[in-house]
N, C-alpha and C positions, 0 to 999 in steps of 0.2 A: 306551629305554623312557620312557614318559611318566609323570610324577608325577600321580596322580589324588588329588583331594581327596574322600575317601569321604563325609565328612559333608555336603559340598555336593551330591554326587551323590544321596545318600539323601534330602536335603531336597527337591531338584528332583523326584525320583521320587515322593515322598509328595505334594507339591503337585499334580503332574500326576494322580496317582491320585484324590485327593480332588476335583479339578475334574471329572474324568471321571465319578465317581460322582454328583456333584451334578447334572450335566447329564442323566444317565440317570434319576436320581430325579425330576427335574422333568418329563420327558416321560412317565414312567410314572404319576406323580400326575395329570398332565393327561389322559392317556388313560382312567384309572379315573374321573376326574371326568366326562368326556364320556359314558362308558358307564353309570355307576351313580349319579352325583351326588356331592355334596360330603361326605356322611356317611361313606361307605366310605373316602374319602381321609383324613378326620380320624381315623377308627379305625385305619387303616394307620399313620398318623403316630404315634399314641399307642402302638401296639404296637411300632413300631420304636424309639421313644424308651425304652420300658420295657426292651427287649432290650439296647440300648446301655448303659443304666444298670446292668443286671445284669452285663454284660461288664466294665464299669468296676470294679464292686465285686469281682468275681472276680479281676481282675488286681491290684487293690490288696491283697487278702488273700494272693494268691500271692507278691506282692512282699515282704510283711511276714513270711511264713512260708515260706521256700524249702524245697523238698523235700530230704531228706537221703538220697541213695542211697549205700549202702555196698557 
């Protein structure tokens, strides 16, 4: 059996996933820009940023106050 470095595998997978998401986001923004102009692209970026910030706050609160299931 092989010895796998799980942390390295996870890091590589995360890096690949983030790169894939960035490339897809670029072409989606470009397509929206071509179809509707820059204003909807900026609004979409602001909405996405807001949702990411909300997710971060939710994760931080959940980390501070773990659920207690009995």
